[in-house]
C-alpha positions as CSV (number, residue, x, y, z in Angstrom):
1,M,-3.5,10.4,45.3
2,A,-5.9,11.6,42.4
3,R,-8.1,9.2,41.3
4,N,-10.3,8.5,38.0
5,H,-13.7,8.9,36.9
6,A,-15.3,8.3,33.7
7,L,-18.9,8.5,32.5
8,L,-19.7,6.7,28.6
9,I,-23.2,7.0,27.0
10,G,-23.9,5.3,24.1
11,I,-27.5,5.3,22.6
12,D,-28.4,3.7,19.3
13,K,-32.0,3.0,20.5
14,Y,-34.6,6.2,21.0
15,P,-38.0,4.1,20.8
16,K,-39.7,7.8,21.4
17,L,-38.6,9.2,17.9
18,D,-39.3,7.7,14.2
19,P,-37.3,4.3,13.3
20,R,-35.2,6.4,10.8
21,Y,-33.2,8.3,13.4
22,G,-32.2,4.9,14.9
23,L,-28.4,4.9,15.0
24,S,-26.0,1.6,15.0
25,G,-22.5,3.1,16.3
26,C,-22.9,4.5,19.6
27,V,-22.7,1.8,22.1
28,S,-19.9,0.7,20.2
29,D,-18.1,3.8,20.8
30,A,-18.5,3.9,24.1
31,R,-17.3,0.2,24.9
32,L,-14.5,1.4,22.6
33,I,-13.7,4.2,25.1
34,H,-14.1,1.9,28.2
35,S,-11.1,-0.1,26.7
36,I,-9.0,2.1,25.4
37,L,-9.2,3.7,29.3
38,T,-8.6,1.0,31.0
39,S,-5.6,-0.8,28.6
40,H,-3.8,2.6,27.7
41,F,-4.5,5.5,30.6
42,G,-4.6,3.3,33.6
43,F,-8.3,3.7,34.4
44,Q,-9.8,0.6,36.6
45,A,-13.0,-1.0,35.6
46,N,-14.9,0.3,39.0
47,E,-13.8,4.1,37.8
48,I,-16.2,3.9,35.0
49,R,-19.7,4.4,34.8
50,E,-21.6,3.3,31.4
51,L,-25.2,3.7,30.3
52,Y,-26.5,2.1,27.4
53,D,-29.6,2.9,25.4
54,D,-33.1,2.4,28.0
55,D,-30.4,2.7,31.0
56,A,-29.5,5.9,29.2
57,N,-32.7,8.0,30.2
58,Q,-32.8,11.4,31.7
59,T,-32.8,10.4,35.5
60,A,-30.1,8.3,35.0
61,I,-28.0,10.7,33.1
62,F,-28.2,13.7,35.8
63,Q,-27.7,11.2,38.9
64,A,-24.6,9.9,36.6
65,M,-23.3,13.2,36.3
66,Q,-24.3,14.3,40.0
67,K,-22.3,11.6,41.3
68,L,-18.8,12.7,39.1
69,V,-19.6,16.0,41.2
70,D,-19.9,14.4,44.3
71,E,-16.9,12.4,44.2
72,A,-14.4,14.6,42.3
73,Q,-11.5,15.8,44.5
74,S,-8.7,18.2,43.6
75,G,-6.5,17.0,40.7
76,D,-8.9,13.9,39.9
77,C,-9.1,13.3,36.1
78,V,-12.8,13.2,34.9
79,V,-14.0,11.6,31.7
80,F,-17.5,12.2,29.9
81,H,-18.1,10.7,26.8
82,F,-21.8,11.2,24.8
83,A,-22.4,9.2,21.7
84,G,-25.9,9.8,20.7
85,H,-28.3,12.4,19.0
86,G,-28.0,15.8,19.4
87,S,-30.8,18.4,18.8
88,Q,-32.3,21.9,19.7
89,R,-35.3,22.9,21.6
90,T,-36.9,26.1,21.7
91,C,-35.4,28.3,24.6
92,L,-37.2,29.1,27.8
93,D,-35.5,32.3,27.9
94,D,-33.4,34.7,26.0
95,S,-29.8,33.3,26.4
96,E,-29.7,31.9,22.8
97,G,-29.4,34.0,20.7
98,S,-31.2,31.9,18.1
99,G,-34.1,31.4,20.2
100,M,-32.9,27.6,20.6
101,D,-31.1,25.6,23.1
102,S,-28.6,23.3,21.9
103,T,-29.2,19.6,23.6
104,I,-28.0,16.5,23.8
105,M,-30.8,13.4,23.5
106,P,-31.0,10.7,26.3
107,S,-33.2,7.6,25.4
108,D,-36.5,8.6,26.9
109,S,-36.7,12.2,25.6
110,G,-38.9,12.3,22.4
111,R,-40.8,14.8,19.9
112,G,-44.5,15.3,18.3
113,A,-46.6,13.9,21.2
114,H,-43.8,12.6,23.9
115,P,-42.3,15.5,26.0
116,N,-38.6,16.7,25.6
117,L,-36.6,15.2,28.1
118,D,-33.3,16.6,26.3
119,I,-30.0,17.9,28.3
120,S,-29.6,21.4,27.4
121,D,-26.5,23.3,26.7
122,D,-27.2,25.2,29.7
123,E,-28.0,22.4,32.2
124,I,-24.4,21.0,31.0
125,G,-22.7,24.1,31.7
126,E,-24.0,24.7,35.2
127,W,-23.0,20.8,35.9
128,L,-19.2,21.8,34.4
129,E,-19.1,24.8,36.8
130,K,-19.8,23.1,40.1
131,L,-17.4,20.3,38.5
132,S,-14.6,22.3,37.7
133,T,-14.6,23.4,41.4
134,K,-13.7,20.4,42.2
135,T,-11.0,19.4,39.7
136,D,-9.7,21.2,36.5
137,N,-8.8,18.0,34.9
138,I,-12.0,17.3,32.8
139,T,-12.4,15.8,29.4
140,L,-15.5,16.1,27.3
141,I,-15.8,14.1,24.0
142,F,-19.3,14.9,22.1
143,D,-19.8,12.6,19.2
144,C,-23.2,13.8,18.2
145,C,-24.6,16.3,15.1
146,H,-23.5,19.4,15.0
147,S,-21.7,19.3,18.4
148,G,-20.0,22.4,18.0
149,T,-23.4,23.7,19.5
150,I,-24.7,20.1,19.8
151,T,-27.0,20.0,16.6
152,R,-28.7,21.5,14.3
153,D,-29.5,19.3,11.2
154,P,-32.5,16.2,11.5
155,W,-32.0,14.4,8.0
156,A,-28.9,12.3,7.6
157,A,-29.7,8.7,8.5
158,T,-26.4,7.8,9.4
159,A,-25.9,11.5,11.2
160,R,-26.6,11.8,14.9
161,G,-28.8,14.5,14.6
162,A,-32.6,14.2,15.7
163,P,-35.3,16.9,14.7
164,A,-35.1,20.3,16.3
165,D,-38.0,20.4,18.6
166,T,-39.9,23.7,18.0
167,R,-43.0,23.6,20.6
168,T,-43.3,25.7,23.2
169,A,-42.4,24.9,26.9
170,Q,-45.5,23.7,27.9
171,E,-46.1,21.9,24.8
172,M,-42.6,19.9,25.3
173,G,-43.7,19.2,29.2
174,L,-41.4,21.7,30.3
175,S,-41.6,24.3,33.5
176,Q,-40.1,27.3,33.9
177,K,-38.5,26.1,36.8
178,Q,-36.1,24.2,34.3
179,K,-35.6,28.1,33.2
180,H,-31.7,28.7,33.7
181,S,-29.4,31.8,33.9
182,A,-27.8,33.0,31.0
183,T,-24.3,34.1,32.6
184,R,-22.1,32.1,30.2
185,D,-19.7,34.2,28.0
186,L,-19.7,31.8,24.5
187,E,-17.3,32.5,22.1
188,G,-16.6,31.1,18.3
189,G,-19.7,29.2,18.1
190,S,-18.8,26.9,21.3
191,F,-21.5,25.4,22.8
192,L,-19.8,25.6,26.6
193,P,-18.1,28.5,28.2
194,R,-14.4,28.3,27.8
195,S,-12.1,27.2,30.6
196,D,-8.7,26.0,31.6
197,A,-10.5,23.3,33.7
198,Y,-11.5,21.4,30.6
199,V,-11.0,20.2,26.8
200,V,-14.2,19.7,25.0
201,I,-14.0,18.0,21.5
202,S,-16.7,17.6,19.4
203,G,-17.6,15.9,16.2
204,C,-18.0,18.9,14.2
205,R,-19.3,22.3,13.1
206,D,-22.4,23.8,14.7
207,D,-23.4,23.5,10.9
208,E,-22.4,20.1,10.0
209,L,-23.1,16.4,10.9
210,S,-21.5,14.1,12.7
211,N,-21.2,11.1,10.6
212,E,-21.4,7.2,11.5
213,Y,-18.4,5.1,10.0
214,S,-18.8,1.4,8.8
215,L,-15.7,-0.3,8.2
216,Q,-14.2,-3.7,7.0
217,K,-11.0,-5.0,9.3
218,D,-10.0,-8.5,8.8
219,G,-13.3,-9.7,7.8
220,T,-15.1,-7.3,11.1
221,Q,-17.5,-5.3,10.3
222,L,-16.9,-2.2,12.5
223,R,-19.6,0.5,13.0
224,H,-18.3,4.0,14.7
225,G,-19.3,7.6,15.0
226,A,-16.3,8.8,12.8
227,L,-15.0,11.2,15.5
228,T,-15.0,8.0,18.2
229,Y,-13.1,5.8,15.7
230,W,-10.1,7.9,14.5
231,L,-9.7,9.6,18.2
232,S,-9.6,6.2,19.5
233,Q,-6.7,5.3,17.0
234,T,-4.7,8.2,17.9
235,L,-5.4,7.3,21.7
236,I,-4.0,3.9,21.1
237,A,-0.7,5.7,19.3
238,A,-0.2,8.4,22.1
239,K,3.1,8.8,23.8
240,P,3.3,10.0,27.3
241,D,4.0,13.5,26.3
242,S,1.1,13.5,24.0
243,T,-1.1,16.7,24.1
244,Y,-5.1,17.3,23.0
245,Q,-3.8,19.1,20.2
246,D,-1.7,16.0,18.8
247,I,-4.2,13.8,19.0
248,F,-7.3,15.7,17.8
249,E,-5.0,17.0,14.6
250,S,-4.1,13.6,13.4
251,A,-7.8,12.2,14.0
252,S,-9.9,15.4,12.6
253,Q,-7.4,15.3,9.4
254,Q,-8.8,11.4,8.6
255,I,-12.1,12.1,9.6
256,T,-12.1,15.4,7.1
257,A,-10.5,13.0,4.2
258,L,-13.5,10.4,4.7
259,F,-16.3,13.2,4.9
260,P,-15.2,16.7,3.6
261,S,-18.0,18.4,5.3
262,Q,-17.3,17.2,8.4
263,H,-15.0,19.3,10.7
264,P,-14.2,18.2,14.3
265,Q,-13.6,20.7,16.7
266,I,-11.6,21.2,20.0
267,E,-11.4,23.8,22.9
268,G,-10.0,24.6,26.0
269,R,-6.6,23.8,26.9
270,R,-5.5,22.0,23.7
271,D,-1.9,22.0,25.0
272,R,-2.4,19.8,28.0
273,V,-1.2,16.5,28.2
274,L,-3.6,13.9,28.1
275,F,-5.8,13.6,30.6
276,G,-3.7,16.3,33.1
277,T,-1.1,14.2,33.6
278,N,2.1,11.6,31.8
279,R,-0.4,8.7,32.4
280,V,0.7,7.0,28.9
281,S,2.8,4.3,29.5
282,P,5.5,4.2,27.0
283,L,5.0,0.2,26.9
284,K,2.2,-0.1,24.2
285,Y,0.4,-3.5,25.7
286,F,-3.2,-5.1,25.6
287,N,-4.0,-7.7,28.5
288,L,-4.8,-11.2,28.3
289,K,-8.7,-11.7,28.9
290,S,-9.1,-15.2,29.1
291,V,-6.9,-18.6,28.9
292,Q,-8.0,-22.0,27.6
293,G,-5.0,-23.6,27.0
294,N,-3.6,-23.4,24.3
295,T,-6.1,-20.4,23.1
296,V,-6.1,-17.2,24.5
297,T,-8.3,-13.9,24.2
298,I,-6.4,-10.5,24.2
299,N,-8.6,-7.5,25.3
300,G,-7.6,-5.5,22.0
301,G,-9.1,-6.0,18.5
302,A,-9.9,-4.7,15.4
303,A,-10.6,-1.5,16.5
304,H,-7.9,-1.3,18.3
305,G,-5.6,-2.0,15.3
306,V,-5.0,-5.7,16.0
307,V,-4.8,-7.9,12.6
308,N,-4.9,-11.2,11.8
309,G,-0.7,-13.2,11.8
310,S,0.1,-10.5,14.0
311,E,2.6,-11.8,16.5
312,W,2.5,-10.9,20.1
313,A,5.1,-11.6,23.4
314,V,3.5,-12.5,26.6
315,Y,5.0,-11.1,29.6
316,P,3.9,-11.3,33.4
317,P,1.2,-9.3,34.9
318,G,2.2,-5.7,35.8
319,T,5.6,-5.7,33.6
320,N,6.6,-2.3,32.7
321,N,10.1,-2.8,31.2
322,T,10.6,-5.5,28.8
323,E,14.3,-5.0,28.9
324,Q,14.3,-6.4,32.4
325,S,11.8,-9.0,32.0
326,T,11.9,-12.3,30.1
327,P,8.6,-13.0,27.5
328,L,6.7,-16.3,29.0
329,T,5.6,-17.1,25.6
330,K,4.6,-15.7,22.2
331,L,1.6,-15.5,20.2
332,T,0.0,-15.5,16.7
333,V,-3.7,-13.8,16.2
334,M,-5.7,-16.3,14.2
335,S,-9.3,-14.4,14.5
336,V,-10.1,-10.5,15.1
337,D,-13.4,-9.4,16.7
338,A,-14.7,-5.5,17.2
339,L,-12.6,-5.5,20.5
340,T,-11.0,-8.7,21.5
341,A,-8.6,-11.4,19.7
342,E,-8.4,-15.0,19.7
343,A,-4.5,-16.2,19.6
344,T,-2.7,-19.7,19.8
345,V,0.1,-19.9,22.1
346,E,3.5,-20.9,20.6
347,S,4.4,-23.0,24.3
348,T,3.1,-23.4,27.4
349,A,6.2,-24.1,29.4
350,K,4.9,-21.4,31.7
351,T,1.5,-20.5,33.3
352,L,-0.7,-17.8,31.3
353,T,-3.0,-16.3,33.6
354,K,-5.6,-13.2,33.0
355,D,-3.7,-9.7,32.8
356,C,-0.5,-11.2,31.2
357,R,0.7,-8.4,29.4
358,C,1.0,-8.9,25.4
359,I,3.3,-6.8,23.3
360,L,3.3,-6.7,19.7
361,L,6.3,-8.0,17.7
362,S,5.4,-8.2,14.4
363,S,2.1,-7.5,12.2
364,P,0.9,-7.8,8.7
365,V,0.6,-4.2,6.5
366,A,-2.8,-4.9,4.8
367,I,-2.5,-4.1,1.0
368,P,-4.4,-0.8,0.8
369,T,-7.4,-0.1,-1.4
370,L,-9.8,1.9,-2.0
371,S,-13.5,0.1,-1.7
372,I,-15.9,0.9,-4.5
373,D,-19.8,0.4,-4.4
374,I,-20.9,-0.4,-8.0
375,S,-24.6,-1.4,-6.5
376,E,-26.4,1.5,-8.2
377,V,-24.7,1.1,-11.7
378,P,-26.5,-0.9,-14.6
379,E,-25.6,-4.7,-15.2
380,K,-23.3,-4.1,-18.6
381,I,-21.5,-1.1,-16.8
382,A,-21.0,-2.6,-13.3
383,S,-19.5,-5.5,-15.2
384,T,-16.7,-3.6,-16.9
385,L,-16.2,-1.5,-13.9
386,Q,-15.8,-5.5,-12.0
387,N,-13.3,-6.5,-14.4
388,M,-10.7,-3.6,-14.4
389,I,-11.3,-2.8,-10.5
390,D,-10.2,-6.6,-10.3
391,T,-7.1,-5.8,-12.1
392,S,-6.0,-2.6,-10.1
393,G,-3.8,-3.3,-7.1
394,L,-5.4,-0.1,-5.9
395,L,-9.2,-0.5,-5.8
396,D,-11.8,-3.5,-5.3
397,V,-15.2,-3.4,-5.2
398,S,-17.4,-3.3,-1.7
399,T,-19.1,-6.3,-0.4
400,S,-21.5,-4.3,1.4
401,P,-22.3,-0.4,0.3
402,A,-22.4,0.8,3.9
403,T,-18.6,-0.1,4.2
404,A,-17.6,1.5,0.7
405,D,-15.2,4.5,0.5
406,L,-16.9,5.8,-2.5
407,R,-20.4,5.0,-4.4
408,I,-20.3,5.4,-8.0
409,Q,-23.2,7.6,-9.1
410,S,-25.1,8.6,-12.3
411,K,-26.3,12.1,-12.9
412,D,-27.7,13.3,-16.6
413,S,-26.4,10.4,-18.0
414,Q,-22.9,10.6,-16.8
415,W,-21.3,9.4,-13.9
416,T,-18.9,10.2,-10.9
417,A,-18.0,8.8,-7.5
418,L,-19.3,10.4,-4.1
419,S,-17.7,10.2,-1.2
420,K,-19.3,8.9,2.5
421,D,-21.1,12.0,3.3
422,E,-22.8,12.5,-0.4
423,R,-20.0,15.0,-2.0
424,P,-18.8,14.3,-5.8
425,V,-14.8,13.9,-5.8
426,L,-14.7,13.1,-9.7
427,P,-15.7,14.9,-12.5
428,L,-18.6,13.9,-14.6
429,Q,-17.8,11.9,-17.5
430,D,-19.0,9.6,-19.9
431,L,-18.9,6.1,-19.6
432,Q,-19.4,4.2,-22.7
433,Q,-15.8,3.8,-24.8
434,E,-12.8,2.0,-23.7
435,D,-11.1,5.3,-22.8
436,D,-14.0,6.7,-20.9
437,F,-13.7,3.5,-18.3
438,S,-9.9,4.1,-18.6
439,R,-9.8,7.4,-17.1
440,F,-12.7,6.8,-14.7
441,I,-10.6,3.8,-13.1
442,S,-7.2,6.1,-13.5
443,N,-8.9,8.6,-11.8
444,L,-10.6,6.4,-8.7
445,E,-6.8,5.1,-8.8
446,T,-5.5,8.6,-7.9
447,R,-7.7,8.9,-5.3
448,S,-6.9,5.7,-3.6
449,R,-3.3,7.0,-3.8
450,A,-4.1,10.2,-2.1
451,Q,-6.1,8.1,0.8
452,N,-3.4,5.6,1.6
453,V,-0.7,8.7,1.8
454,L,-3.1,10.7,3.6
455,K,-3.1,7.2,6.2
456,L,0.4,6.8,6.0
457,A,1.7,6.8,9.7
458,N,4.4,5.2,11.7
459,P,2.6,5.5,15.9
460,E,5.9,3.8,16.9
461,S,8.2,6.8,15.3
462,Q,10.3,8.2,18.4
463,L,11.0,11.1,16.5
464,N,11.0,14.6,18.2
465,V,10.2,17.2,15.4
466,D,7.3,20.0,14.7
467,F,6.4,20.8,11.2
468,N,3.6,23.8,10.9
469,V,2.0,25.9,7.7
470,Y,1.4,29.4,7.2
471,R,-1.0,31.4,5.4
472,S,-0.3,35.2,4.3
473,T,-2.3,37.6,2.1
474,D,0.0,40.0,1.9
475,G,3.2,37.9,2.5
476,A,3.7,40.3,5.8
477,N,1.8,39.0,8.4
478,W,1.4,35.2,8.9
479,T,-1.1,32.9,10.7
480,K,-0.4,29.7,12.0
481,V,-3.1,26.9,10.0
482,D,-5.5,25.0,12.2
483,E,-8.0,22.7,11.6
484,N,-10.4,25.5,10.5
485,T,-8.0,27.7,8.0
486,V,-9.4,28.5,4.8
487,F,-7.1,29.7,2.2
488,V,-8.3,31.8,-1.3
489,H,-6.9,31.0,-4.7
490,G,-3.7,33.4,-4.7
491,D,-3.3,33.2,-0.9
492,R,0.9,32.4,0.0
493,V,1.6,29.9,2.2
494,A,4.5,28.8,3.9
495,F,5.8,26.4,6.4
496,E,9.1,25.4,9.2
497,L,10.1,22.0,10.2
498,I,11.9,22.3,14.0
499,N,14.4,19.5,14.4
500,N,14.1,19.0,18.1
501,E,16.5,15.9,17.9
502,D,20.2,15.5,18.8
503,R,20.6,14.3,15.0
504,D,20.4,14.9,12.0
505,L,16.9,13.9,10.0
506,F,16.0,14.3,6.2
507,L,12.7,15.7,5.2
508,S,10.5,15.7,1.9
509,V,7.1,17.3,1.6
510,L,4.4,16.2,-0.7
511,D,1.5,18.2,-2.0
512,I,-2.2,16.4,-1.9
513,G,-4.0,18.8,-4.0
514,L,-7.6,19.2,-4.4
515,S,-7.9,16.3,-7.4
516,G,-6.1,14.1,-5.2
517,R,-2.7,14.1,-6.8
518,V,0.0,13.4,-4.8
519,A,3.7,15.3,-5.8
520,L,6.7,16.2,-4.4
521,F,6.4,19.4,-3.1
522,Y,9.7,20.2,-1.4
523,P,12.5,19.9,-2.1
524,P,11.6,19.8,-5.8
525,G,13.0,17.4,-7.8
526,H,15.8,16.1,-5.3
527,N,16.6,13.5,-2.8
528,S,15.0,14.7,0.9
529,E,16.8,17.5,2.6
530,K,18.8,17.4,5.2
531,I,17.8,19.1,8.5
532,T,20.5,19.3,10.9
533,S,20.2,18.9,14.6
534,G,18.6,21.8,16.0
535,Q,17.7,23.5,13.1
536,T,14.8,24.9,11.9
537,L,14.1,25.0,8.5
538,K,11.8,28.1,6.8
539,V,10.3,27.8,3.4
540,G,8.5,30.3,1.4
541,F,8.3,33.4,3.9
542,N,10.8,35.6,2.1
543,Q,12.7,34.8,-1.4
544,I,10.6,31.7,-2.0
545,K,7.3,33.0,-2.8
546,I,4.6,30.4,-3.0
547,Q,1.1,30.8,-4.0
548,L,-2.1,28.2,-4.2
549,G,-4.3,28.1,-6.8
550,V,-7.4,26.1,-7.4
551,P,-7.1,24.3,-11.0
552,A,-9.0,25.6,-13.7
553,D,-10.9,22.2,-14.4
554,F,-12.0,21.8,-10.6
555,E,-15.3,21.4,-10.6
556,Q,-16.0,22.7,-7.0
557,P,-16.1,25.7,-5.3
558,I,-13.9,24.6,-2.3
559,G,-11.5,21.4,-1.8
560,R,-9.4,20.1,0.4
561,E,-5.6,20.0,0.1
562,T,-2.7,18.8,2.3
563,F,0.8,19.2,2.8
564,K,2.4,16.0,4.5
565,A,5.8,16.0,6.0
566,M,7.7,12.8,5.4
567,I,11.1,12.6,8.0
568,S,13.0,10.1,8.4
569,T,16.6,8.8,10.0
570,D,17.9,7.9,6.2
571,E,17.9,9.7,2.9
572,T,15.0,9.0,0.9
573,S,14.1,10.0,-2.8
574,F,10.9,11.0,-3.7
575,A,11.9,12.1,-7.1
576,W,10.3,9.3,-9.0
577,L,6.7,10.6,-7.3
578,Q,4.5,10.9,-10.5
579,Q,0.9,10.0,-10.3
580,S,1.0,8.3,-13.7
581,G,3.0,5.1,-14.1
582,T,4.6,5.7,-10.7
583,R,7.5,3.7,-10.1
584,S,10.5,3.8,-7.6
585,L,13.8,2.6,-8.5
586,G,14.2,-0.1,-5.9
587,P,13.1,1.3,-2.5
588,S,15.7,0.5,0.1
589,T,14.8,2.5,3.3
590,L,11.2,1.1,5.1
591,L,10.0,4.7,4.3
592,Q,10.2,4.3,0.4
593,K,8.6,0.7,0.9
594,M,5.9,1.9,2.6
595,M,5.3,4.8,0.3
596,Q,5.7,2.9,-3.1
597,Q,3.2,0.0,-1.4
598,A,0.9,3.1,-0.9
599,M,1.2,4.8,-4.5
600,E,0.8,1.3,-6.4
601,G,-1.1,-1.0,-4.1
602,S,-0.3,-4.5,-4.7
603,H,-1.9,-7.4,-7.3
604,T,-1.3,-10.1,-5.0
605,R,-3.4,-9.0,-2.2
606,D,-1.4,-10.5,-0.2
607,P,0.1,-8.7,2.9
608,I,3.2,-7.6,3.6
609,I,5.6,-7.6,6.8
610,S,7.6,-4.4,7.3
611,W,10.6,-4.5,9.4
612,A,12.9,-1.6,10.2
613,E,16.5,-1.4,10.1
614,P,18.3,-1.3,13.7
615,G,18.2,2.3,14.3
616,E,15.8,3.8,11.5
617,D,12.7,5.6,12.2
618,W,10.6,7.8,10.1
619,Q,7.3,10.3,10.8
620,G,4.5,11.4,8.5
621,I,3.1,14.6,9.6
622,S,0.0,15.9,7.8
623,R,-1.2,19.6,7.6
624,S,-4.8,20.1,5.6
625,F,-6.4,23.3,4.9
626,E,-9.2,24.4,2.6
627,L,-9.1,26.5,-0.5
628,Q,-11.7,28.0,-2.2
629,K,-12.2,30.1,-5.7
630,T,-13.4,33.4,-3.7
631,K,-13.0,35.3,-0.9
632,E,-17.2,34.8,-0.1
633,L,-16.7,31.9,2.6
634,S,-12.9,32.5,3.6
635,N,-12.0,32.8,7.2
636,G,-10.9,36.2,7.3
637,P,-8.8,39.1,4.6
């Protein structure tokens, strides 16, 4: 019987680096992945090796990697997750065209007067060659800077990259015995040879930063790598037949929406089912961690999406089918930490034990707002912004700059908003007259609506549909859009929706433009279009010609656009969808209610609980791409 093996490495503390290179979310990353592997993918705690901070030194990492090679057998599942600094060092041979090896940094590696104990891409590649002779079910996740080739950039304090080491081998304390053969066939900027034996997911392209991400959930401040956090959310929602591509697409779109300059990468057999087998249980649950009278601890917290006020049914350990089992009791969550939650028991008629399974019954839906940091704004302007934000149902003032979605900043006496990776997302404008402030707040609300619609998803959906977007420069040759596609002003775009269900479905496609404006794209001005069972709808390939364009007033050379397919079992109208004064006419379906909530927010700030009618289901699928004004940076003719 195939076994599981995992090596999880998280390093926040680098004592031999300048203090400015300290990190704070890497250990949290590894612990989050540990909890997901055990609660959702059948891993046992004794199958997982964890190395944190000082324990994650070079010797310990090499020993743990070798142990995986020694213990793995044919068909075994191996997971390797690294969260920490990536870097570069002078190559000992001519195997790298740049003259630099890409590396990951153990906790005892250093720069300056300290020896370089980095682990190079050659060493990882040779380890993988040995491991892949034992099993072809290997998953590697690198949440470090420029992990498409591990790292190149040394500067951003909240990005996971340390300075490249340009010293000679002798100065770094390396011997020529550490020279490795250059037998790898590298393609497309990947730092590892491509193979069907493993899938590699990395935080960003080789010329980008892999950011850390702070957020507030139910009063709990979380800090993780952006890749690990959003990947964890998609892993939690995974279905039994989910593939690496499925979870990667969803995670990467959320990451790039928050950090426009970060584009996660995936290599290898992305069409494989997660961890190589149908190991995802269709029953989503968290185990009880402890029981003390009427208070219990659930082994799932804010990082898993557990929220205050949610209600859970408790079943005996080992339950796999709730239809054939009676719940022992019900729980209500009262407080939430990063990885656990405290709940009260409705009754104690039956004894609860550790490892009882908790199944979600209902959960409040938090009011979506865009968090704004105004801490650097002069008091007079900040006061006006504060008062206007307080009356908005879509915005709030951040209590911590680290967890803000946008930061207000001035340039040449004008004002804009910066994203988490310091990119301007609003045009520069004055803030003097009342109309100036109204326009500025309106632009922020536009961004909030765009963010809310991008996040709109139904992880419990059972709908079996495919939504694909295509690019063409001549209208004859079409290329399927992926996470690296770049459109140029004037390129043609088309899409297809495949209904694999044995029932009819309804489709609307929304366009989230470069400015953040959300608009109904298809069908234009009508109710959602009916897609019959087994039908494939194609739009834009033949008679209907759709060309993409960059708005004349868009100031940046490149931006991100998204087509979002909203598919439901009930006919839904988005004809009311206008960014100015958005109002629907009495939404009745759950999808309409959720969409209106995303577009309008709430002035009460109270959570709502959404209930689906029997048989009602919906799904939102996003396809994002970059759109630029010229061909200079495009991905092909």
